[in-house]
All heavy atoms as an XYZ file, in Angstrom:
955
protein
N      16.332     -8.096      1.700
C      15.318     -7.253      1.099
C      15.769     -5.794      1.124
O      15.563     -5.082      0.158
C      13.990     -7.448      1.825
C      12.843     -6.789      1.151
S      11.238     -7.365      1.682
C      11.067     -6.521      3.217
N      16.381     -5.360      2.209
C      16.825     -3.969      2.269
C      17.955     -3.711      1.284
O      18.068     -2.618      0.740
C      17.246     -3.591      3.689
O      18.365     -4.348      4.094
N      18.775     -4.736      1.038
C      19.839     -4.585      0.047
C      19.238     -4.376     -1.338
O      19.717     -3.567     -2.125
C      20.771     -5.805      0.044
C      21.607     -5.940      1.293
C      20.891     -6.704      2.406
O      19.755     -7.190      2.195
O      21.455     -6.787      3.509
N      18.183     -5.130     -1.637
C      17.500     -4.976     -2.916
C      16.942     -3.561     -3.053
O      17.098     -2.918     -4.080
C      16.376     -6.016     -3.045
C      15.556     -5.865     -4.309
C      16.032     -6.332     -5.525
C      14.306     -5.260     -4.287
C      15.286     -6.191     -6.688
C      13.556     -5.115     -5.441
C      14.048     -5.584     -6.636
O      13.313     -5.445     -7.787
N      16.322     -3.063     -1.997
C      15.794     -1.702     -2.004
C      16.881     -0.671     -2.260
O      16.666      0.306     -2.977
N      18.052     -0.899     -1.685
C      19.182      0.017     -1.910
C      19.624     -0.010     -3.370
O      19.966      1.032     -3.942
C      20.360     -0.362     -1.014
O      20.019     -0.229      0.334
N      19.633     -1.196     -3.967
C      20.012     -1.315     -5.378
C      19.007     -0.612     -6.290
O      19.386      0.019     -7.276
C      20.151     -2.785     -5.771
C      21.312     -3.540     -5.121
C      21.213     -5.036     -5.414
C      22.652     -2.978     -5.575
N      17.732     -0.715     -5.950
C      16.692     -0.011     -6.714
C      16.903      1.499     -6.579
O      16.886      2.241     -7.560
C      15.276     -0.392     -6.203
C      14.956     -1.840     -6.524
C      14.206      0.531     -6.772
C      14.570     -2.144     -7.930
N      17.116      1.954     -5.338
C      17.239      3.388     -5.059
C      18.411      4.022     -5.793
O      18.315      5.157     -6.267
C      17.363      3.631     -3.559
N      19.522      3.306     -5.895
C      20.697      3.897     -6.538
C      20.741      3.634     -8.037
O      21.654      4.086     -8.717
C      21.987      3.430     -5.862
S      22.454      1.733     -6.232
N      19.753      2.910     -8.577
C      19.689      2.690    -10.016
C      20.473      1.494    -10.518
O      20.566      1.268    -11.719
N      21.031      0.689     -9.617
C      21.781     -0.504    -10.018
C      20.858     -1.586    -10.575
O      21.262     -2.384    -11.397
C      22.569     -1.063     -8.834
C      23.754     -0.221     -8.435
C      24.895     -0.317     -9.439
O      25.168     -1.411     -9.958
O      25.508      0.728     -9.697
N      19.631     -1.609    -10.067
C      18.645     -2.594    -10.495
C      17.384     -1.855    -10.893
O      16.966     -0.910    -10.227
C      18.324     -3.584     -9.341
C      17.166     -4.488     -9.702
C      19.550     -4.395     -8.971
N      16.787     -2.285    -11.988
C      15.505     -1.718    -12.430
C      14.463     -2.816    -12.265
O      14.559     -3.863    -12.916
C      15.607     -1.267    -13.888
S      14.086     -0.543    -14.500
N      13.521     -2.603    -11.381
C      12.509     -3.631    -11.156
C      11.461     -3.156    -10.187
O      11.483     -2.015     -9.732
N      10.541     -4.058     -9.848
C       9.478     -3.688     -8.902
C      10.037     -3.519     -7.499
O      11.138     -3.995     -7.191
C       8.526     -4.885     -8.973
C       9.381     -6.030     -9.396
C      10.440     -5.438    -10.297
N       9.279     -2.873     -6.645
C       9.711     -2.702     -5.252
C       9.684     -4.049     -4.538
O       9.007     -4.991     -4.958
C       8.789     -1.730     -4.496
O       7.488     -2.325     -4.393
C       8.722     -0.373     -5.178
N      10.406     -4.120     -3.439
C      10.427     -5.337     -2.637
C       9.024     -5.678     -2.133
O       8.638     -6.850     -2.089
C      11.392     -5.178     -1.469
N       8.248     -4.660     -1.789
C       6.880     -4.890     -1.325
C       6.024     -5.527     -2.411
O       5.240     -6.435     -2.150
C       6.252     -3.575     -0.844
C       4.890     -3.681     -0.205
C       4.928     -4.589      1.020
C       4.385     -2.318      0.192
N       6.193     -5.077     -3.649
C       5.460     -5.669     -4.764
C       5.856     -7.133     -4.945
O       5.006     -7.999     -5.158
C       5.715     -4.873     -6.058
O       5.239     -3.542     -5.872
C       5.021     -5.501     -7.247
N       7.140     -7.398     -4.841
C       7.618     -8.782     -4.971
C       7.035     -9.646     -3.856
O       6.545    -10.746     -4.108
C       9.160     -8.809     -4.960
C       9.688     -8.188     -6.256
C       9.681    -10.238     -4.788
C      11.178     -7.954     -6.282
N       7.072     -9.141     -2.631
C       6.492     -9.886     -1.505
C       5.012    -10.176     -1.737
O       4.537    -11.278     -1.481
C       6.632     -9.092     -0.212
C       7.930     -9.288      0.491
C       7.898     -8.686      1.871
O       7.505     -7.514      2.000
O       8.270     -9.395      2.815
N       4.311     -9.181     -2.215
C       2.868     -9.328     -2.435
C       2.586    -10.385     -3.503
O       1.696    -11.209     -3.358
C       2.275     -7.980     -2.832
C       0.777     -7.969     -2.879
C       0.261     -6.582     -3.126
C      -1.248     -6.605     -3.252
N      -1.791     -5.310     -3.563
N       3.360    -10.379     -4.565
C       3.133    -11.323     -5.669
C       3.494    -12.755     -5.307
O       2.874    -13.699     -5.787
C       3.904    -10.880     -6.904
C       3.292     -9.666     -7.531
C       3.954     -9.295     -8.823
N       3.350     -8.062     -9.322
C       3.961     -7.211    -10.111
N       5.182     -7.444    -10.538
N       3.348     -6.121    -10.502
N       4.545    -12.937     -4.483
C       5.021    -14.275     -4.157
C       4.603    -14.755     -2.771
O       4.862    -15.894     -2.415
C       6.546    -14.334     -4.301
C       6.996    -14.310     -5.729
C       7.268    -13.111     -6.356
C       7.124    -15.488     -6.458
C       7.681    -13.072     -7.683
C       7.526    -15.462     -7.773
C       7.810    -14.261     -8.394
N       4.011    -13.886     -1.987
C       3.575    -14.269     -0.649
C       4.594    -13.964      0.430
O       4.241    -13.778      1.579
N       5.860    -13.952      0.064
C       6.925    -13.581      0.998
C       8.199    -13.326      0.206
O       8.356    -13.806     -0.925
C       7.187    -14.679      2.041
O       7.885    -15.765      1.465
N       9.104    -12.573      0.798
C      10.401    -12.311      0.167
C      11.196    -13.614      0.044
O      11.824    -13.883     -0.985
C      11.179    -11.275      0.972
C      12.493    -10.949      0.347
C      13.710    -11.394      0.741
C      12.713    -10.130     -0.802
N      14.685    -10.905     -0.092
C      14.098    -10.120     -1.044
C      11.873     -9.405     -1.641
C      14.665     -9.411     -2.095
C      12.440     -8.692     -2.694
C      13.811     -8.702     -2.915
N      11.133    -14.449      1.070
C      11.873    -15.713      1.065
C      11.398    -16.603     -0.070
O      12.202    -17.193     -0.795
C      11.757    -16.411      2.440
C      12.520    -15.595      3.482
C      12.254    -17.841      2.383
C      12.317    -16.048      4.911
N      10.099    -16.703     -0.256
C       9.562    -17.526     -1.347
C       9.987    -16.971     -2.702
O      10.366    -17.725     -3.598
C       8.043    -17.597     -1.268
C       7.456    -18.536     -2.305
C       5.971    -18.817     -2.035
N       5.434    -19.827     -2.895
C       5.221    -19.706     -4.197
N       5.547    -18.592     -4.805
N       4.710    -20.678     -4.914
N       9.958    -15.652     -2.861
C      10.391    -15.038     -4.123
C      11.853    -15.358     -4.403
O      12.220    -15.679     -5.547
C      10.173    -13.524     -4.074
N      12.683    -15.294     -3.381
C      14.107    -15.622     -3.558
C      14.285    -17.075     -3.963
O      15.086    -17.387     -4.851
C      14.886    -15.332     -2.276
S      15.083    -13.570     -1.942
N      13.548    -17.958     -3.326
C      13.648    -19.389     -3.661
C      13.220    -19.641     -5.102
O      13.863    -20.396     -5.816
C      12.831    -20.220     -2.690
C      13.476    -20.275     -1.325
C      12.732    -21.186     -0.379
N      13.406    -21.183      0.912
C      12.783    -21.130      2.066
N      11.467    -21.104      2.113
N      13.471    -21.125      3.188
N      12.128    -19.015     -5.527
C      11.663    -19.166     -6.911
C      12.717    -18.652     -7.891
O      12.941    -19.238     -8.942
C      10.309    -18.442     -7.115
C       9.942    -18.343     -8.574
C       9.198    -19.150     -6.339
N      13.392    -17.549     -7.509
C      14.423    -16.956     -8.367
C      15.752    -17.716     -8.288
O      16.668    -17.444     -9.060
C      14.644    -15.500     -7.988
N      15.866    -18.644     -7.347
C      17.101    -19.405     -7.215
C      18.223    -18.658     -6.511
O      19.397    -18.952     -6.731
N      17.861    -17.697     -5.653
C      18.873    -16.961     -4.891
C      18.616    -17.160     -3.402
O      17.495    -17.441     -2.978
C      18.882    -15.448     -5.233
C      19.224    -15.234     -6.684
C      17.557    -14.803     -4.903
N      19.672    -16.997     -2.624
C      19.549    -17.163     -1.176
C      18.993    -15.895     -0.542
O      19.550    -14.808     -0.754
C      20.907    -17.486     -0.570
C      20.815    -17.681      0.904
C      21.744    -18.767      1.400
O      22.302    -19.501      0.585
O      21.875    -18.844      2.606
N      17.923    -16.014      0.241
C      17.380    -14.822      0.900
C      18.283    -14.379      2.035
O      19.010    -15.180      2.622
C      16.025    -15.289      1.428
C      16.162    -16.767      1.591
C      17.145    -17.207      0.522
N      18.224    -13.100      2.344
C      18.955    -12.577      3.495
C      18.268    -12.970      4.788
O      17.212    -13.610      4.787
N      18.835    -12.556      5.892
C      18.279    -12.856      7.212
C      16.977    -12.085      7.415
O      16.880    -10.912      7.068
C      19.297    -12.440      8.267
C      18.911    -12.820      9.667
C      20.041    -12.549     10.641
N      20.308    -11.128     10.814
C      19.689    -10.356     11.706
N      18.760    -10.860     12.472
N      19.991     -9.083     11.817
N      15.990    -12.731      8.001
C      14.700    -12.099      8.282
C      14.814    -11.276      9.556
O      15.224    -11.770     10.595
C      13.618    -13.159      8.433
C      12.233    -12.600      8.540
C      11.182    -13.706      8.522
O      11.491    -14.877      8.455
N       9.941    -13.301      8.592
N      14.465     -9.995      9.481
C      14.600     -9.098     10.624
C      13.421     -9.160     11.573
O      13.574     -9.020     12.757
C      14.816     -7.649     10.157
C      16.152     -7.467      9.527
C      16.272     -7.376      8.162
C      17.291     -7.399     10.308
C      17.515     -7.213      7.575
C      18.540     -7.234      9.729
C      18.648     -7.145      8.350
N      12.237     -9.330     11.068
C      11.084     -9.419     11.951
C      10.232    -10.604     11.539
O      10.122    -10.937     10.360
C      10.263     -8.135     11.943
C       9.653     -7.801     10.619
C       8.867     -6.512     10.705
N       8.349     -6.211      9.380
C       7.851     -5.063      9.037
N       7.789     -4.093      9.902
N       7.392     -4.865      7.826
N       9.615    -11.220     12.511
C       8.826    -12.416     12.234
C       7.339    -12.110     12.159
O       6.576    -12.907     11.640
C       9.072    -13.490     13.309
O       8.764    -12.933     14.584
C      10.521    -13.951     13.280
N       6.931    -10.972     12.687
C       5.516    -10.607     12.613
C       5.411     -9.102     12.395
O       6.350     -8.366     12.659
C       4.776    -11.013     13.880
O       5.260    -10.269     14.971
N       4.256     -8.690     11.950
C       4.039     -7.276     11.664
C       2.660     -6.884     12.153
O       1.672     -7.541     11.829
C       4.159     -7.018     10.164
C       3.792     -5.610      9.766
C       4.645     -4.550     10.049
C       2.595     -5.341      9.125
C       4.310     -3.256      9.701
C       2.252     -4.048      8.773
C       3.119     -3.012      9.056
O       2.790     -1.727      8.714
N       2.586     -5.825     12.930
C       1.319     -5.281     13.383
C       1.143     -3.916     12.727
O       1.920     -3.007     12.980
C       1.293     -5.153     14.906
C       0.012     -4.577     15.454
C      -1.197     -5.460     15.181
O      -1.117     -6.673     15.268
N      -2.305     -4.851     14.825
N       0.139     -3.777     11.903
C      -0.103     -2.521     11.204
C      -0.540     -1.431     12.179
O      -1.210     -1.698     13.176
C      -1.189     -2.710     10.150
O      -1.485     -1.477      9.529
N      -0.181     -0.222     11.849
C      -0.607      0.936     12.635
C      -2.093      1.193     12.458
O      -2.749      1.714     13.356
C       0.187      2.179     12.176
O       1.578      1.887     12.331
C      -0.162      3.404     12.985
N      -2.653      0.825     11.294
C      -4.038      1.149     10.952
C      -4.846     -0.110     10.689
O      -4.377     -1.054     10.072
C      -4.081      2.016      9.697
C      -3.230      3.224      9.793
C      -3.525      4.409     10.418
C      -1.911      3.393      9.267
N      -2.481      5.290     10.303
C      -1.477      4.698      9.594
C      -1.047      2.578      8.550
C      -0.236      5.188      9.237
C       0.200      3.056      8.190
C       0.594      4.353      8.536
N      -6.099     -0.082     11.109
C      -7.043     -1.133     10.730
C      -7.570     -0.828      9.340
O      -7.398      0.290      8.830
C      -8.230     -1.183     11.715
O      -8.985      0.041     11.573
C      -7.771     -1.361     13.159
N      -8.249     -1.787      8.732
C      -8.870     -1.528      7.432
C      -9.917     -0.425      7.548
O     -10.065      0.392      6.644
C      -9.497     -2.800      6.853
C      -8.453     -3.773      6.316
O      -7.255     -3.411      6.275
O      -8.829     -4.896      5.935
N     -10.639     -0.389      8.666
C     -11.607      0.689      8.882
C     -10.920      2.050      8.905
O     -11.452      3.030      8.378
C     -12.379      0.492     10.191
C     -13.523     -0.494     10.057
O     -13.912     -0.810      8.922
O     -14.023     -0.938     11.099
N      -9.733      2.115      9.521
C      -8.973      3.362      9.531
C      -8.637      3.782      8.100
O      -8.790      4.955      7.736
C      -7.658      3.221     10.308
C      -7.833      2.984     11.795
O      -8.890      3.362     12.349
O      -6.899      2.410     12.400
N      -8.184      2.829      7.293
C      -7.806      3.131      5.908
C      -9.005      3.658      5.122
O      -8.902      4.649      4.403
C      -7.219      1.896      5.221
C      -5.990      1.272      5.855
C      -5.511      0.074      5.036
C      -4.880      2.262      6.039
N     -10.132      2.989      5.285
C     -11.356      3.435      4.612
C     -11.714      4.845      5.063
O     -12.093      5.699      4.256
C     -12.521      2.448      4.878
C     -13.859      3.039      4.454
C     -12.269      1.128      4.171
N     -11.569      5.112      6.338
C     -11.862      6.448      6.864
C     -10.985      7.524      6.247
O     -11.465      8.601      5.874
N      -9.685      7.250      6.114
C      -8.780      8.226      5.503
C      -9.136      8.469      4.040
O      -9.169      9.607      3.578
C      -7.330      7.766      5.617
C      -6.741      7.955      6.983
C      -6.332      6.853      7.738
C      -6.568      9.219      7.533
C      -5.774      7.020      8.998
C      -6.014      9.395      8.786
C      -5.625      8.290      9.516
O      -5.077      8.464     10.758
N      -9.396      7.390      3.303
C      -9.743      7.556      1.885
C     -11.054      8.319      1.757
O     -11.183      9.214      0.917
C      -9.819      6.199      1.154
C     -10.302      6.383     -0.280
C      -8.463      5.505      1.162
N     -12.023      7.994      2.586
C     -13.310      8.694      2.556
C     -13.119     10.179      2.855
O     -13.695     11.041      2.182
C     -14.286      8.058      3.567
O     -14.463      6.677      3.229
C     -15.626      8.764      3.568
N     -12.291     10.480      3.847
C     -12.008     11.875      4.184
C     -11.342     12.599      3.008
O     -11.709     13.719      2.655
C     -11.110     11.933      5.419
C     -10.825     13.337      5.898
C      -9.927     13.356      7.129
O      -9.777     12.317      7.814
O      -9.373     14.435      7.404
N     -10.371     11.946      2.392
C      -9.682     12.529      1.236
C     -10.661     12.780      0.091
O     -10.685     13.863     -0.503
C      -8.550     11.616      0.781
C      -8.029     11.904     -0.605
C      -7.424     13.128     -0.906
C      -8.144     10.975     -1.623
C      -6.954     13.402     -2.182
C      -7.674     11.235     -2.899
C      -7.083     12.459     -3.168
O      -6.619     12.715     -4.434
N     -11.470     11.782     -0.237
C     -12.413     11.929     -1.350
C     -13.446     13.019     -1.081
O     -13.969     13.626     -2.011
C     -13.110     10.595     -1.643
C     -12.199      9.474     -2.149
C     -12.983      8.171     -2.273
C     -11.527      9.845     -3.463
N     -13.725     13.297      0.180
C     -14.668     14.346      0.532
C     -14.071     15.744      0.544
O     -14.799     16.735      0.646
N     -12.760     15.837      0.410
C     -12.083     17.134      0.413
C     -12.097     17.693     -1.007
O     -11.361     17.225     -1.878
C     -10.646     16.983      0.920
C      -9.976     18.315      1.216
O     -10.284     19.318      0.535
O      -9.117     18.341      2.114
N     -12.940     18.673     -1.245
C     -13.151     19.214     -2.591
C     -11.940     19.940     -3.172
O     -11.915     20.246     -4.356
C     -14.377     20.126     -2.595
C     -15.656     19.367     -2.295
C     -16.868     20.266     -2.232
O     -16.737     21.499     -2.402
O     -17.957     19.729     -2.019
N     -10.926     20.172     -2.366
C      -9.717     20.829     -2.866
C      -8.821     19.873     -3.643
O      -7.876     20.288     -4.293
C      -8.918     21.439     -1.712
C      -9.679     22.552     -0.979
C      -8.948     22.985      0.252
N      -8.916     21.866      1.201
C      -8.172     21.816      2.291
N      -7.368     22.810      2.586
N      -8.218     20.773      3.103
N      -9.130     18.596     -3.603
C      -8.294     17.579     -4.245
C      -9.123     16.784     -5.247
O     -10.326     16.627     -5.102
C      -7.684     16.660     -3.188
C      -6.763     17.410     -2.253
C      -7.258     17.976     -1.076
C      -5.428     17.587     -2.554
C      -6.431     18.679     -0.222
C      -4.581     18.293     -1.701
C      -5.086     18.836     -0.546
O      -4.266     19.541      0.298
N      -8.436     16.257     -6.273
C      -9.112     15.606     -7.399
C      -9.535     14.165     -7.140
O     -10.256     13.588     -7.940
C      -8.210     15.646     -8.635
N      -9.079     13.562     -6.061
C      -9.465     12.186     -5.779
C      -8.596     11.147     -6.459
O      -8.958      9.969     -6.506
N      -7.434     11.551     -6.975
C      -6.546     10.609     -7.659
C      -5.672      9.868     -6.655
O      -5.470     10.314     -5.530
C      -5.628     11.332     -8.662
O      -4.772     12.222     -7.931
C      -6.434     12.094     -9.705
N      -5.115      8.753     -7.100
C      -4.184      7.977     -6.280
C      -2.990      8.844     -5.886
O      -2.626      8.908     -4.717
C      -3.729      6.741     -7.070
C      -2.714      5.898     -6.353
C      -3.100      5.063     -5.318
C      -1.381      5.918     -6.732
C      -2.170      4.275     -4.659
C      -0.443      5.129     -6.083
C      -0.838      4.305     -5.049
N      -2.387      9.526     -6.851
C      -1.229     10.379     -6.583
C      -1.610     11.562     -5.697
O      -0.844     11.976     -4.834
C      -0.618     10.900     -7.883
C      -0.030      9.827     -8.772
C      -1.074      9.062     -9.580
O      -2.262      9.495     -9.656
O      -0.712      8.005    -10.123
N      -2.800     12.093     -5.904
C      -3.275     13.214     -5.110
C      -3.492     12.864     -3.657
O      -3.397     13.723     -2.773
N      -3.768     11.585     -3.379
C      -3.962     11.166     -1.993
C      -2.719     11.466     -1.163
O      -2.808     11.988     -0.051
C      -4.313      9.673     -1.900
C      -4.318      9.187     -0.470
C      -5.436      9.337      0.335
C      -3.169      8.623      0.083
C      -5.424      8.936      1.657
C      -3.149      8.218      1.405
C      -4.269      8.373      2.195
O      -4.238      7.983      3.509
N      -1.533     11.143     -1.706
C      -0.306     11.391     -0.938
C      -0.029     12.879     -0.771
O       0.502     13.298      0.259
C       0.897     10.674     -1.544
C       1.078      9.275     -0.951
O       0.658      9.051      0.203
O       1.646      8.413     -1.644
N      -0.396     13.696     -1.752
C      -0.262     15.150     -1.600
C      -1.171     15.605     -0.463
O      -0.750     16.349      0.430
C      -0.609     15.886     -2.914
C      -0.650     17.390     -2.703
C       0.374     15.502     -4.018
N      -2.418     15.149     -0.481
C      -3.373     15.467      0.586
C      -2.846     15.006      1.940
O      -2.876     15.739      2.923
C      -4.713     14.792      0.284
C      -5.694     14.848      1.404
C      -6.542     15.874      1.709
C      -5.936     13.827      2.389
N      -7.289     15.555      2.816
C      -6.945     14.302      3.243
C      -5.408     12.553      2.613
C      -7.432     13.558      4.314
C      -5.886     11.818      3.681
C      -6.885     12.325      4.520
N      -2.340     13.772      1.980
C      -1.849     13.191      3.229
C      -0.727     14.044      3.831
O      -0.758     14.364      5.012
C      -1.336     11.768      2.977
C      -0.748     11.092      4.195
C      -0.212      9.720      3.842
N       0.870      9.783      2.892
C       2.153      9.964      3.211
N       2.508     10.120      4.467
N       3.070      9.995      2.276
N       0.235     14.435      3.015
C       1.353     15.234      3.506
C       0.867     16.589      4.017
O       1.285     17.056      5.077
C       2.424     15.405      2.408
C       3.445     16.457      2.779
C       3.098     14.065      2.116
N      -0.049     17.206      3.280
C      -0.532     18.546      3.655
C      -1.545     18.544      4.784
O      -1.532     19.419      5.645
C      -1.163     19.223      2.438
C      -0.192     19.597      1.368
C      -0.918     20.244      0.215
N      -0.006     20.554     -0.878
C      -0.406     20.830     -2.105
N      -1.695     20.849     -2.406
N       0.485     21.084     -3.037
N      -2.457     17.593      4.743
C      -3.614     17.627      5.643
C      -3.557     16.620      6.793
O      -4.044     16.915      7.880
C      -4.906     17.375      4.849
C      -5.067     18.193      3.583
C      -5.201     19.683      3.828
O      -5.649     20.064      4.934
O      -4.854     20.457      2.923
N      -3.040     15.432      6.541
C      -3.079     14.356      7.542
C      -1.776     13.561      7.537
O      -1.734     12.413      7.095
C      -4.246     13.418      7.237
C      -5.628     14.012      7.378
C      -5.954     14.469      8.795
N      -5.936     13.422      9.782
C      -6.969     12.682     10.124
N      -8.128     12.884      9.544
N      -6.848     11.755     11.040
N      -0.694     14.141      8.028
C       0.591     13.442      7.996
C       0.612     12.129      8.779
O       1.499     11.314      8.587
C       1.574     14.458      8.575
C       0.764     15.529      9.187
C      -0.607     15.473      8.587
N      -0.382     11.913      9.638
C      -0.479     10.664     10.379
C      -1.145      9.548      9.561
O      -1.158      8.395      9.982
C      -1.267     10.886     11.669
C      -2.682     11.409     11.407
O      -2.855     12.251     10.499
O      -3.610     10.990     12.125
N      -1.670      9.876      8.393
C      -2.388      8.914      7.562
C      -1.409      7.981      6.846
O      -0.257      8.325      6.610
C      -3.251      9.655      6.531
N      -1.882      6.797      6.473
C      -1.036      5.860      5.727
C      -0.781      6.362      4.310
O      -1.545      7.164      3.782
C      -1.863      4.579      5.716
C      -3.274      5.056      5.829
C      -3.219      6.275      6.713
N       0.276      5.870      3.688
C       0.607      6.261      2.322
C      -0.384      5.655      1.326
O      -1.093      4.695      1.633
C       2.016      5.784      1.966
O       2.042      4.366      1.893
N      -0.399      6.217      0.125
C      -1.253      5.681     -0.942
C      -0.910      4.224     -1.249
O      -1.818      3.397     -1.396
C      -1.148      6.559     -2.188
N       0.385      3.839     -1.343
C       0.679      2.421     -1.571
C       0.165      1.509     -0.456
O      -0.278      0.391     -0.732
C       2.208      2.386     -1.670
C       2.570      3.735     -2.194
C       1.591      4.662     -1.498
N       0.169      1.982      0.778
C      -0.388      1.183      1.874
C      -1.881      0.964      1.655
O      -2.389     -0.152      1.823
C      -0.137      1.857      3.239
O       1.270      1.919      3.462
C      -0.810      1.100      4.377
N      -2.568      2.030      1.250
C      -4.005      1.913      0.955
C      -4.222      0.861     -0.135
O      -5.037     -0.046      0.008
C      -4.592      3.278      0.496
C      -4.442      4.349      1.584
C      -6.027      3.119      0.014
C      -5.356      4.221      2.759
N      -3.482      0.984     -1.219
C      -3.645      0.054     -2.344
C      -3.293     -1.369     -1.941
O      -4.007     -2.315     -2.304
C      -2.781      0.511     -3.513
C      -2.938     -0.370     -4.746
C      -2.092      0.093     -5.896
N      -0.704      0.204     -5.461
C       0.161      1.054     -5.982
N      -0.197      1.869     -6.947
N       1.400      1.104     -5.553
N      -2.213     -1.547     -1.203
C      -1.798     -2.896     -0.811
C      -2.801     -3.576      0.098
O      -2.973     -4.789      0.025
C      -0.425     -2.857     -0.131
C       0.678     -2.538     -1.098
O       0.565     -2.759     -2.297
N       1.761     -1.995     -0.582
N      -3.455     -2.817      0.937
C      -4.396     -3.401      1.886
C      -5.815     -3.489      1.361
O      -6.535     -4.444      1.643
C      -4.395     -2.586      3.182
C      -3.091     -2.653      3.966
C      -3.107     -3.710      5.039
N      -4.171     -3.544      5.992
C      -4.143     -2.728      7.051
N      -3.065     -1.992      7.297
N      -5.163     -2.660      7.868
N      -6.264     -2.474      0.615
C      -7.670     -2.422      0.205
C      -7.897     -2.802     -1.252
O      -9.029     -3.037     -1.647
C      -8.244     -1.022      0.454
C      -8.224     -0.530      1.899
C      -8.855      0.851      2.004
C      -8.893     -1.514      2.846
N      -6.856     -2.812     -2.062
C      -7.015     -3.161     -3.473
C      -6.781     -1.963     -4.376
O      -6.360     -0.893     -3.929
N      -7.017     -2.160     -5.642
C      -6.765     -1.119     -6.640
C      -7.538      0.156     -6.315
O      -8.706      0.119     -5.936
C      -7.135     -1.607     -8.039
C      -6.196     -2.676     -8.550
C      -4.779     -2.169     -8.689
O      -4.544     -1.101     -9.243
N      -3.823     -2.925     -8.182
N      -6.862      1.285     -6.483
C      -7.409      2.591     -6.136
C      -8.761      2.851     -6.803
O      -9.708      3.283     -6.138
C      -6.414      3.692     -6.503
C      -6.903      5.047     -6.139
C      -7.437      5.981     -6.977
C      -6.938      5.628     -4.839
N      -7.800      7.111     -6.275
C      -7.492      6.909     -4.949
C      -6.548      5.178     -3.579
C      -7.667      7.750     -3.853
C      -6.722      6.015     -2.487
C      -7.284      7.293     -2.640
N      -8.856      2.581     -8.091
C     -10.104      2.882     -8.818
C     -11.288      2.117     -8.219
O     -12.376      2.677     -8.058
C      -9.950      2.569    -10.297
N     -11.083      0.855     -7.880
C     -12.174      0.049     -7.314
C     -12.550      0.536     -5.915
O     -13.730      0.637     -5.585
C     -11.768     -1.425     -7.275
N     -11.551      0.851     -5.097
C     -11.809      1.358     -3.741
C     -12.550      2.683     -3.828
O     -13.555      2.901     -3.148
C     -10.490      1.502     -2.953
C     -10.714      2.229     -1.641
C      -9.863      0.136     -2.719
N     -12.048      3.570     -4.681
C     -12.652      4.895     -4.835
C     -14.105      4.784     -5.311
O     -15.002      5.404     -4.735
C     -11.830      5.708     -5.830
C     -12.376      7.073     -6.119
C     -11.479      7.787     -7.111
C     -12.120      9.036     -7.647
N     -11.260      9.732     -8.607
N     -14.328      3.965     -6.324
C     -15.684      3.809     -6.855
C     -16.631      3.295     -5.775
O     -17.734      3.815     -5.600
C     -15.662      2.848     -8.045
C     -17.002      2.673     -8.705
C     -16.911      1.730     -9.885
O     -16.185      0.739     -9.857
N     -17.636      2.041    -10.940
N     -16.186      2.310     -5.036
C     -17.021      1.730     -3.984
C     -17.329      2.765     -2.893
O     -18.464      2.898     -2.448
C     -16.309      0.518     -3.391
C     -17.065     -0.172     -2.321
C     -18.233     -0.892     -2.906
N     -18.876     -1.694     -1.896
C     -19.801     -2.557     -2.161
N     -20.178     -2.749     -3.399
N     -20.365     -3.236     -1.207
N     -16.304      3.500     -2.468
C     -16.501      4.462     -1.383
C     -17.304      5.675     -1.820
O     -17.995      6.280     -1.005
C     -15.157      4.888     -0.802
C     -14.399      3.776     -0.071
C     -13.045      4.266      0.408
C     -15.209      3.217      1.078
N     -17.236      6.040     -3.082
C     -18.050      7.157     -3.559
C     -19.527      6.773     -3.616
O     -20.399      7.602     -3.410
C     -17.558      7.636     -4.927
C     -16.232      8.396     -4.904
C     -15.753      8.686     -6.321
C     -16.336      9.682     -4.095
N     -19.791      5.486     -3.885
C     -21.180      5.006     -3.903
C     -21.723      4.844     -2.484
O     -22.821      5.280     -2.182
C     -21.272      3.662     -4.624
C     -21.436      3.758     -6.110
C     -21.956      2.453     -6.711
N     -21.385      1.253     -6.131
C     -20.376      0.560     -6.652
N     -19.813      0.942     -7.763
N     -19.926     -0.528     -6.060
N     -20.951      4.157     -1.649
C     -21.375      3.848     -0.290
C     -20.173      3.990      0.629
O     -19.440      3.022      0.811
C     -21.917      2.426     -0.222
C     -23.085      2.169     -1.163
C     -23.446      0.700     -1.181
O     -23.694      0.155     -0.090
O     -23.465      0.119     -2.262
N     -19.954      5.151      1.220
C     -18.728      5.428      1.982
C     -18.360      4.417      3.059
O     -17.197      4.173      3.269
C     -18.997      6.796      2.596
C     -19.976      7.427      1.693
C     -20.830      6.302      1.162
N     -19.299      3.820      3.737
C     -18.927      2.873      4.793
C     -19.348      1.447      4.464
O     -19.412      0.596      5.333
C     -19.526      3.304      6.132
C     -19.073      4.663      6.600
C     -17.589      4.828      6.621
N     -16.993      4.152      7.762
C     -15.714      4.191      8.049
N     -14.883      4.864      7.303
N     -15.238      3.552      9.086
N     -19.618      1.164      3.184
C     -19.995     -0.179      2.787
C     -18.764     -1.088      2.747
O     -17.656     -0.607      2.570
C     -20.641     -0.150      1.393
N     -18.962     -2.395      2.908
C     -17.837     -3.316      2.824
C     -17.162     -3.244      1.461
O     -17.816     -2.999      0.443
C     -18.488     -4.688      3.036
C     -19.777     -4.416      3.717
C     -20.217     -3.065      3.213
N     -15.868     -3.438      1.440
C     -15.109     -3.473      0.189
C     -15.287     -4.836     -0.460
O     -15.801     -5.764      0.173
C     -13.643     -3.165      0.471
C     -13.437     -1.722      0.937
C     -12.040     -1.542      1.500
C     -13.675     -0.755     -0.190
N     -14.846     -5.011     -1.695
C     -15.059     -6.266     -2.401
C     -14.559     -7.507     -1.660
O     -15.120     -8.568     -1.779
C     -14.303     -6.080     -3.714
C     -14.292     -4.596     -3.926
C     -14.231     -4.007     -2.540
N     -13.495     -7.384     -0.857
C     -12.976     -8.535     -0.131
C     -13.716     -8.778      1.192
O     -13.334     -9.633      1.973
C     -11.473     -8.379      0.122
C     -11.163     -7.251      1.096
O     -12.087     -6.540      1.528
O      -9.988     -7.102      1.432
N     -14.761     -8.007      1.453
C     -15.565     -8.192      2.663
C     -15.175     -7.279      3.815
O     -15.859     -7.222      4.815
N     -14.038     -6.579      3.670
C     -13.629     -5.666      4.747
C     -14.364     -4.347      4.610
O     -15.049     -4.109      3.638
C     -12.116     -5.457      4.708
O     -11.745     -4.825      3.508
N     -14.183     -3.457      5.607
C     -14.804     -2.139      5.562
C     -13.775     -1.094      5.319
O     -12.701     -1.142      5.588
C     -15.521     -1.856      6.873
C     -16.770     -2.688      6.961
C     -17.570     -2.442      8.202
N     -18.128     -1.156      8.420
C     -19.119     -0.569      7.748
N     -19.646     -1.150      6.776
N     -19.586      0.585      8.063
């Protein structure tokens, strides 16, 4: 997977990120099998996120409440770098909570209400 990322970064391959591929196929190994290629060695067998879903909702709510920013997906990362460097990236928010527009709409209506998948 890291080799694929390197190929994307240097322009040798044009395609989605490895994370997008993992998300669509359920795992990098499964995506490789579907594509008919041998996957590389797996470096970690489990992953513990730094943030809970509640943490993610809290960061997005804080960002949306900051009147200096427009509330866009791209603007979230600008806000994060300037205001909260400890916060997760915008892609992390999207990958865990769903599409930005749906998350934003839900949180603007009810900031601490459950998200469509039942999480907070």
